[in-house]
N, C-alpha and C positions, 0 to 999 in steps of 0.2 A: 450533441449536447454541449460540448466544449470544443471550439476550434480556435487556434491561434495561427497567425501568419507572420513569419519573420519577426516574432515578438522579441524586443530587446529592452533591457533596463540597465542604465548606467548611473553610477553614483560618482560623479567627478571622473577621475581617470579609471575607476574600477568598473568593469562590465560584469554585472551579477547574472544577467540572463542575456543570451546572444542568439538571435535568429531562430527562435524555437517555433516549430510547426507542430502543435499539439492536435491530436485527433481523438476525442473521447466520444464514443458512439452511444446512442440510447440503449440502455440495458447493460452496459459494460460494468464490470467491477475492475476499475483501472487503478493500478498501483504505480505511483511515481517514486522512483528510487534514485539513489546517488549518494556520494560521500558527503560528509559535513562540508558546508561552504559551497556546494554545487549549484545553489540557486533555487532549491525546492520551495522554501518558504516564501521567497520573493515572488516566484511564479504564482503560488497559490494566492498571495495577497493581491496580485494584479488581476487575477480572475474575478475577485470579489470587489474590485474598485477601491481597495484600501491603499494601493500604491499605483501611481500612474506610470504607464509605459513610456519609455523614451521614444520608441518608434514601434511600428508593427500594428497588428489588429487583433482584437479579441472578440469572439462571439460566444455567448453563453445562452443556451435555450433559444438560439436563433436570433438573438438581439445583440447589438454592439455594446460593449462595455468600454468605458464608463458611461457613455451617452445615455443608455437605457437602464442603468443600474437600479433605479427605483422600481421599474416594472419587473425586473428579473429577480431581485433578492427575495421578495416574498415567496418565491417558489424554490428557493435554495436554502438548505440547512447547512451550517458550517461550524466547525470546531477547529480553531486555529491556535496552535501551541497550548499553553496552560490556560484553561478557561477562567474568566473573571466572574466574581459574584460578591454580593454584599455579605460579609462574614457574619454580621449580627442577625441576619434574617435566615429563616429556614430555607431549605431547598425548594419547598412548595411556594413560599412567598417570592423567591427569586424567579421561579418559572412563571408565576402569575404576572409579575412586572414585565418580564420579557414578552409574554403573550399580549399584554395590554399595549405594548409599544407597536404591535403589528397592525395591519389594516383589518377592516371588517366591521368596525362600528358596533352598534347594539347587537346585531345577530351574533357577532363573534363573542361578545361578553356573555351571552346566554349559554354558550357551549364551552366557556373557558375552563371551568372546573373539571369537566370531563377530559379535555385535552391534557390538562396538567396531570390528572390521575393516570391517564394512559401513558404519558411520557415517563413518569416515575416508574410505572410498572414495567415498561419496556426495558429500562436500563437497570432494573433490580434495586431501586431505591424506594419502593412503595412503603416499606416498613420504617424508614428513617426520614421521610420527607418533611416532617415537622421539626427535626433537629436542626439547630443553627449550623450554618455552613462552616463556621470556625471550628466546630467539633468534627468535621469530616476529615478523613484521610485523603492523601493525594489521589488514590484510586477512586474514592467516592466523589471527589471534586471533578475528576475526569468524566465519571458517569453522569454527573449533573450537567456538565457542559454538553455531553452527547444528548441528554434529554432536551436541553434548550434547542439544539439543532433539529430535533425531531418534532417539536411541539406543533409546528404548523404543517406537518405531513408533506415534506418537500418532494418535488420531482427529482431533484438532484441533491446529493449529499456530498459535501466537500470536507474532508477530514485531514488535518495535519498532525501526524504522529498520535493517532487516537489511542494507542496502547500504552502511552506514558503513564507510569505509576500503577498499572494493573498487574495483579499477580497472575499466575498461570490459569487459574479458574476464570478470572476476570477477562483475560485475553480470549479464552475459549468462548465465554459468553458473548463477548463483543463480536467474534467471528460468526457465531450463530445468528446474532441479531442482524448484522450487516447482510449476511446471506439471505435471511428471511425478508428483509426490506427489499433487497434486489429482486427476489422472486415475486414481490407484489408490484414491481414496475419502477422502483427507485433506482436511478443510475448512481453508482458509487465512484467517487474519485478520491483517492487517499494517497498521502505521502507517508513513508514509513522507513525506519531503519531495520525493522524486524523482517528479514528476508524469508525466514521460515513461515511466518504468518502470511506474507504476501503470496508466497508459493501455494499455500493452502487455500487462500481466499480469492485471489484475483484471476480474472480471465484474460487480462491484457495488461501489459506493462510498458512504461517508458523509463529510460535511464538518462539522467542528467550528469554531465561531467564538466566542471569548470564553466557552467552556464549554458552549455550546448546540449541539445537532445541527441545523444549518440546512438540510441536504440529505441525503437517503438514497434511492437508486434504483439500478436496473440501469444499467450504463454504456452499454449499447446504446440504451436509451431516452433517456438524456441526450444522446447524440451522434447522435440521429436527424436526418435532413435538416431544415433549417429552413424550406424553401419558398423558398430563394434560391439563385442560381447564381453561382459564381465564374467570371469570364471574364478571361483573360489575352490582351490584344490590343495590337499596336502601333498600332492605329487607334482608340484609346480615345476621342478627341474625337468622331469620327464615330459610334461605337457609342452614346455617351451621347446624341447628337442624335437618332439613329434610334429609340432606346428611349423617348424623351420622358417623362422623370420616373420611370422604373423603376429607375434606378441609385441605390442607397441609400448607397453609399460608394465612394470612389475612392482608390487608392494608386498613383500613377503609371499604369502600363498595366494594373493589376489593378482590376477592377470587381466590385462586389457588386450583383447584379441581382435584382429581385423578379420571379420567373418560375417556372412550374410544372415545366417539363421541359427538361433540358439539351440533349437531341437536337433538340427543336423550335427552341429558341433558336439553336443552332449553325446549323441549316439556314437560318434567317432571316438571320443575319449573313453567312454565306457567299453566300447568294443575292443579297445586296445588294452583294457584291464586297468585303466587309470581311474582314480577316485575323484568324484565331483561333489563338493559340499553344497555349492550353489552356482547357478548360471542364469544370466538374464541379459536382455539387450541393454546396452549402455545409453543412458540419457544424461545430459548435463544438468546439474543442479542450478537453481537460480543464482546461488552464490557464485558459481563458476562463470555463469553468463555475465553477471554484473562486473566481477573482477577483471574479466577479459576486455571490457570496453571502458573502464574507468581508471584514473590515476589515484594517488593518495589524496585524502581529504584535507581540509584546512587545519585539522588538529594533528596531522602527521608531523613528526619531528625527525628531521634528517640528521644523520651522524650520530656519534656516540658520546659527544661531549656533554659536560654538565653545565647547568645554567646558574 
């Protein structure tokens, strides 16, 4: 669905994106991650033909971008940064204008009202669609932008920080909406800072750092068991002594133990009369994975001096 080859974007002496080989497959829920200033938004804009690459190749839906952008974009829904709208018009009127700008001629006009209704319903704005956008909260404007991305029932949905301005319920609703769309055949590509949401939502991730794609893999593979066991025990000292060098890390009564099987280890500890509050195979969190391959973002301040 999206393929880039050695994709590079320079702004004068600054290289925003460098030699990126992106691979987003049909049916993916792909999360693009990275610190502030890592090049995520620049990359997303290049995929949509909004910014031209300095070098490299882009294919979206099997067609070269930007050469075939007019053919591709009608099949792509996109929400990039904070969505724009006419503030004095209602959400419904804004969506009507967006739909009217798309292809389809008279047949599309006949079904426009239904598409607008369905898009408002999908994002939870059916009850306020006639209210002027200037009266919308940030979260409601974000929902309206998502409705605009969905109005033409895209094959591919590209979202840049879609959770901006949403409260916890709104984020949960967004996750359920995106998962439902994916189950109907829509491929999802999103950039986000919300690692916990990406961990719950995405099936595949890529990580940018200083413009380079430093990691790209299925999330299940990245979060496979590490061959270590997490043990929570009030008898941490005795457990560490019993296991004789197998404890790799200790945080209070939580131990990270080098061992092949949690059940076998549990039986050994209990058999020795030691208490086990919890035991499970160790898996790296997405946060740990991302922090291991990235440096500080552009908003990181070195040193302790005042400005």
